[in-house]
Phi, psi and omega in degrees: 000132176289152182303320183289347177268355188273106181292349178286339178276161176290159178304316182296318180295320179296316181293319178302315181297320179292312183296331178295338181260352187270143173281169178300317180295321179295322177295312184298325180295338176287348179262004183250183185205170178215139179239109177271114183212164183288144176264154172054049179281145172274123190231083178287157178270167174305314169226099197308131176232345179221163181272342185238159182205141179230152177262000175209154184303127176056031181305311183295325181295330184263351182301321183294341183258008183285149172284153172286167177302318180297316180295320185287333189247001186307319181247019182115177183207137178284306187227144163260126186264119167049054175300321182271331193265010184258320182230157180284088181256134168295159184302318180296322178292316178296322179297316180294319179298315182295315180299319180296315180296316180295320178299320181290319177301315182294323183289339187265358176235148190296341186254000179065033184275123176283173179264152166288146180246124177239152180216161172282146180207040185284323176244036190104174178302119180280080182213160181298131177065021176266146180305132174258110178277169176303153179295162185299327179295332174287328175302313179300323182291340176288332188050037185225087181303327183297317182288330177289324175297319178296318177299313181297326177296318178295319178299315180298321179298320178292317179300311182298324183295336183246023169086020179264137183256335187218135177250137183271062177205159008259167168281131174245025176289133178264121185299131175238342181214116185292345181286342181297133185294336186266016174307322181300336182272354182263171178258003176139194188249009179240132183297326181286320176296312180300315181295320181293314180292315181296320179294323176298319178299314180303312181299318180295313182295314185286344175294343180263000182092002177264132181283132173275158180229116178284137175207155002248121189273104001207162175095354186310316186283002180254025182295149182301130177068010182070018182273138178300133177071003182290160178299154178251119177262092187214134176281164182295336180289314177296323177299315182291321190266341183242313189273323185281327186306319179298321178295318179298319177301314183290332176286307186283315185271328185261344181062039184299149186261346183210152179223139178244143183282166171272152174286336192285161166254141181249114182052041174092354180248115177299138179304325179298331183254013185266103174294329178303313182283308190284337182241305186293312180284304189293312186265311186285319180278314188265347179078022178295130182241005183275204187250136173265139178233144183279143168296154193306122177063011184290339174291318177294333177301331180301328176272309191282327188244307181286331178060044173255001176226142183277337184201181184294328179297312180295321181297314179298320180294317179301314183294312182296317179295330178288331180128016179270123185275310191238137176264123176239157001270356179208161183283120173233284183292324182290347174298336184256017182293332175299318177295322180297323177293315180298326180277358180079015181276335181225138175273148180301323181294334176291317176297315182300321180296318179293315180298320180301317180294320179295316181291326175297322176297319180293323177299314181302326181270007177079011187285347176260003178291142185298325183263018183297136171221150179301126178265094184233118178273101185282005175248007185299132174270108183277358179228057186287166177298324178295319175301314182297320180296319178293318178301321179292319179299314179298316180298313180303316185281351184263342185284132186249125172271109185276322183206151181196122178264012183108354179293325175264144358294152180293139172285139183293323185269077174202165179263116185243132172254123177261120188232145175120162188286337188299319184295342184276349190214108181294340179293346176290344177284351193239151178281176186288341177263010169283138186305318180300326178272324186284325185236307187293336178297345178279348180276165183294321183273348178050041180287182181245340183073007185225154170277112183232123177293139179269162175298318176304320179295315183289317183287330179294342179272347182250347179228134186286322185238098184226138177234160186230128179225132183292308179083314177193162172276182178293319185250336182208169180189177183243161177297323179298320178296319179298316180296320179298320180293318179298318179296319178297321180295319181295332183266008183248158171281323181216145175249133169253109181270118180252095184245157176158214192248156163238120186283145177205192181233134171053054175089358182267021177199184177262351178211152178125178184299122181080002177259064180276161181230150178276338184220152178266020169295153175304145186297151174054232180258017185293323176295320177297318178297313180298317179299317181295320180289320177300325181294343178288339182087353176289135180304134184242124169261111182271119177248113181258122176245095192224166174255351176220165174279138175250151181285114183236021181301326182283349183247326196303316184290345179267354179270149176287330178200154177227127179239130177250120174242123182264087176041076193278008173082192189294339178262016187298321184299313181289328177294317178295314179299324179297321177290317181296325182276341184093357176297330175247125174274112188300137180230004177290151176228151186293124172272352175218152178286155173259114185295153175280311182234152184294343180261356182274043184211169000282145178180141179239180184292340178283072189243136170283172185308317184286350177262001181250205180301129189256005175052048175093351179294324176231152177276358178259124177261111185276359184294144185284166172285317176232124190279163174308133179088352185287148174174139180254172174217185179266015171230179180238148184226139177240142175254141180203167170054049176286134181215156171242155183283341180203145178272346178223142176222160175287165181294345174239024183269185181227141175233141176260133177246126182236146177211147177263132180238124185234135174278108182261006180265193185250013174215157180293150179196167178251142180236136174263109180272121187244132179249128181241149175239144174233143180241092189300326181223120179225164181285344169232165181296130184244153175295152180297328176200155176212142180290128177238354179192154176197159172204151178251124183236149178251128183232133171280165178305132179081351182277148178227160179225141170263114185253124183238127177254129176261107190252114175280150181300334177302333181290348176260005186285158179202172180273117186279187184295334180265012178068018171260144176286130185224158161250124186254136176297152180135193185271135168240136180253127181248135177207137178256160178178190184274342179197178179295340181244004179231085186229157176287170181301136183290148175247130181275135173235130182261125173271137184306149184300152178117196187211120178251127174280126184266118179282180178295150180088028181292166176290124185252349186233163178240102178299146182232137176240134182237124177246104182267135181213154176270128183280000000 
């Protein structure tokens, strides 16, 4: 037995022994990857708007520069890219393909080292016939990290069962501009919510032995104009206080094993080439010891798009020196690292450090064991009943009731007209990284590969007399369709308007990667359709199934009720019907604000005074129609008796904030108790309020809970004028409530005078204790 095959030795000893025998080329091949995919695919859009389509940025542009399989694997291979997620393979077919590829990889290198296998898993395993869970923005809407951890565990179990080692999720991007197409892939606009949900996902996925991958590190969602890949105009303070904390939580609290870079450049420095981010922040400050992987072709972007490198040799050297270990989805620039060493652009020890991290990852997954064989269950059911039950739970908890004049729940005995494009297409329930949208939408039949209940099937079971009229498509429609919808509305007792998004890629949808928008008006002619139906005077229940928030200020007050569903996945139809019928008491809360007007953006609730209501200074009011954290239910809840444990604390002290929450209605329901902090006077401009704690509790009628948050002073820290993180003496105001704008009266807590510099390893979370009792 070779030393590197000996499990009795430590991981480090095994890797040292292996690297001592490897040539420079053999080492470099461990930093590369290969993507086996079809050439010259015909790729129609959901409603065609372009002649071409790609499943990754600039895929077609880079195909001509790809290495062959023989070139990529001659001395070994670091990663196999999306064996399952590229084509519609049955489990038995995918298992055979993976085993064949791994056998070939092992045969082509002197040490018999297999490749790591990675796949997308943002809405579940992106594979044929795999359960599609709600989109990530719906995870945020649950405000329930526990249920997201359970979901991620199920995803990880499926990945592990078919030989996958690493999943390219979750996104920990904090939304800064709703026009950005990838809002649907995020968990919201607040760093603490995003960090809490994302860290739960990491723990769930990694509990199965599959490595999670944080992305996109960092700043991606703050691109100018909400355009994909656009430059990020952001100062280091906003980066430190808004964008970095979720990643830090997942590193320190979640123990994540991998991180992926952002495509964007921040103040002129591409994240891919930033040693400050990839090494100084991630490794030196936070202690991250895992593997960094490049977003697809982003190393080549340094040459082709950012133009900070003259050629592939320079691009590879820039990325590796910054701290990027593995090039995905295929080896391009890292193929030339031998040349980079010869030219003095890269030191051998830099290559060795990256290779060492990759091989340590392979040791953890058993890939250096002498008896290793691909563990692939070719009978695995990727859409099991257990998966479906979890998908339904996430969907149920994610739907947000924004407004209701008493029309909901719907009465069974009435004539209902269901209008709008969403009911016509189950793919509207799914995000752009769901296999039916990501891959199957390119086929002629645009099938889903799954049994998915439609909205007509679900709604027909809750209302006796229901009819369905499209009215318009997602992106386009005709005058005749609009007239038909108006006539249907006039003949109904109630209208259920199903409006929203169809996810796609690079302009081939209304939401998704590269599907950015110039305005937050409803897509296509959907706003025109809604206006026409509202003008009939028939009560309208507006059901929005979207990946981003749309400006509905001109419509919301004229609707009888408004329901927001954020791409609720394969169980979406029944989850929506459950809320409309009252079988489900809605408990979702907004993870992002709903804008009032399409021009009152970009802006989120994390706003300083001059970004909020300006009292006549500007004629534009940026306040949302429905604020961050908002959501109603079919019961009523009262908050009372808010108290703090101390009126003064030390700069490194802790204060407990308690509030009583009582269900005063006649049915059971869940309440999301949210704690906000305000810093009235700071040495730098501070947000008017920021979320520092939350919990979701279930209360029966008449039941109450005493909810206590233990808040360390670190939770009030921020980046000061000298760019050091500090806790500053002075007043902090604490208030709990139902949303960022519906809170009980604030209680002031005074932090002792002075200024404390907060070192690395600060307190990142707010523990919550809940004492439920019957009154």
